[in-house]
Structures are given as structure tokens and as C-alpha cells.
N, C-alpha and C positions, 0 to 999 in steps of 0.2 A: 895227423896234420893239424896245424894251428888254424883256428878260425880267422878268416880275413875280416877286416872291417867292411861293413856294408855301406856303400855310398850311393845315394839316390842323386843322380845328376839331372838337374832341371835345365831344359833347353827350350827355346822358342824365340820367335821374332819379337821385337819390341812391342810391349803392351799386349802380349798374348795372354798374360795372367800369371807369369812365373812367380810374382810376389805372393800369390795365393799359397804356394808351397812354404814360403817363409812364415806366413800367418799360421799355417798348419803346424809347422815345426815348433815355432816359439810357444804356441798354446800347449804343446806337449813336452816342452823341455828338451827337444831334439836339437842338437847343434846345427847351425846353418851358416855356411860360408859362401859369400858371393864375390866374384871378381869385381863387380861394379862398386862394392863397398871399398875395395882396395883402390880403385881409380878415384873415387870421391875423396878418400883419405889423402891420396897423393896430391889432388887438386888443392885441398885445404893446406897441406904441408907446404906447398909452393906459393901459397897466398894468391892463387889465380882466381879470376872471376869464374864462378861456377856456372858455365853456360854450355850449350851444345858443342861449340867449337873447342873449348878446353877439354871437355869430356872425350871428344873424338881424338884429339891430339895425344892426350895422356894415355888413353886406352891403347892406341896404336903403339906408342912408345913402350908401355909396360909389357905389351905382348912380345916385343923383341923381334929379332930377325927371324927366329924360327916359329913365332906365333904362340909359343908355349910359356913365355915368361910369367904372365900374371896367373896362369893356371898352376905353374910350379909353386908360386907363393901361396895361393889358396890351398893347394893340396898339402903343402908342408904344414900349414896351420891346422888343417883337418887331421893329418896324421899325428900331430902333437896332442890332439885331444884324446881323452880316455874313452871316447864313445865307441860303442859297437856299431852304431847306426847313425848316419848323419846325412845332411843335404849339402850339395855343392851346386852353385848356380853360376852361369856366365860362360860356359864352355861354348866356343864358336866353331870348332872344327873337329874332324875325326881324330887327328893326331892328339888333341887334348884328351879325348875320351880314351884313346889307346894308352896314354900316359897314366891316367887314373887306373885303368884296368891292370897295369903292371903292379900297382900297389895295393889294390883292394878289389872286393867284389863290387861291380859297378852296374847299376840299373839306370838306364836313361829314360826319363819321363819327358815327353815333348808336349808342350802346351800349344794348342792351335786355336786361332781365332781369325775370322775374315778381316781383310785389310781395312774396310770401312769402320768396323767395330774397333779395331786397334787404333785407328786415327781418332775416333771419338774419345777413346780412353785417354789418349795423349793430350787432347784438348782439355778434357775434364781434370786431369791430375795436375796440370800446370807445374811440372817439375822444371827447375832451371836448366837441367841438362837435357831436356826433352822438348823439342820445338816442332809444332805442326808444320812450320815452313820447311823444315829439313827432314820431314817424315820419309819421303821417297829416297832422299840421299842416304839417310841412316839405314833404311832397309837394304839398299844396294851395298853399302859398306859391310853390313852383317853378312850378306850373301858372298861378298868378296872374301871375307874372313873364312868362309866355308860353312856357315851356320846351317845351310840347307841339308848338309850330309848327316849330321847327328839327328836332325829332326826326322829325316827320311828313314834312318836306320834305328830309331828309338825302340826300346823294349816295350814301352807303354805310351799311350796317348790320352790326353785330356782335351776334348773339344770344349773349349771354355767360352761358351756363348750365353750361359745362363747366369744364375746368381752365384754369389760368393759361397753360400752354403752348398750349392750343388757341386761346385768345383772342389771344395774341401772334402765332401763326401767321396768324390771320385779319387782324390789323393788317398784318403783313408782306405778305400777298397784296394788300391794298388799296394800300399804299405802292408796291410794285413795279409795280402796274398804272397808278398815277396819277402817279408822279414824272417 
């Protein structure tokens, strides 16, 4: 039987530390595909103002009627890579995870962090598509997308309340155990 590509799917609420997986992957030359990157690219392509409202609207549109549109795009890019192991980030529902599992071996890693810490991170990072004023609204939108299910059913968890180095070490332990 042919070996399937191994995809580590990174899930978590906004500012839970998912980007730590990108830092880990890029430092090791592991391909990393994020649906948020596709949304930001589409915002630039349309010459929209890059703010929380545009990000929400474009994200919802790209997800499509079945909620799988942007995941299909990211998965297609991932499958076109020659990698045996890679990361995918931005899945917000169990049907997205199921879609990935049809194509590859899928290990879901959920990043967890308390609400107040996530809000502090949003204030500190000052991203244009990330607004402390819309923090609760964004959390609720993520939950409406179904984000709580892949988090609850994840294969591995990272409680991301410490340093970047601690989180990177946790990721490495998971990758070494699962690769």
C-alpha cells in the first residue's frame, strides 16, 4: 500500500498560538499552508482595506455554501507539494477535517489558551485583520463555523500559556512521536 502524505492540521481559537506551528515548520523546512494566507491574498487581490470586517467577509465567502471551499484550495496546494509531511492551518469544522482525511493521514493538533491571554495577544500583535473590539464577535463566528468540534476531537493538544520555546518543544514532541 502506498504511503499517504502526513498532514498535521493545526486548529485553535484566534490567538491561541497556532502561528507557533508555522514558526516550527519554517525553521525545519516543512511546508505550511494556512487558509488565512489565502484570505489575505484574496483581500490584496481585490484591493480591499485589510481590516477585521474585510477578513470576515472574504473568509465567509471563500468558505462557500458548504464551508469547505477555502480548505479545498489549501488542500489542493498541499497535495501538489512533494512533501511527505506538512502542516495545514485554518480548518474550522469537522467536515474540513474529514475532507483532509480522505486524501492523507491527518493528525489534528489543537492549540489551547485562556480567553484573557488570547485577548492580550490580539492587543499586542496589532494585526489589521484582528481587532480587540471584535474579539468576542470573532470567537462566536469561529464557533458558528464549527471550530469547537475539531478542537474537542483533536489527536493532540498544546496548552499554550508559556513561552514560544515551550510551545515549539511541545510541537516537536508531537511530531517526533507521530512522524
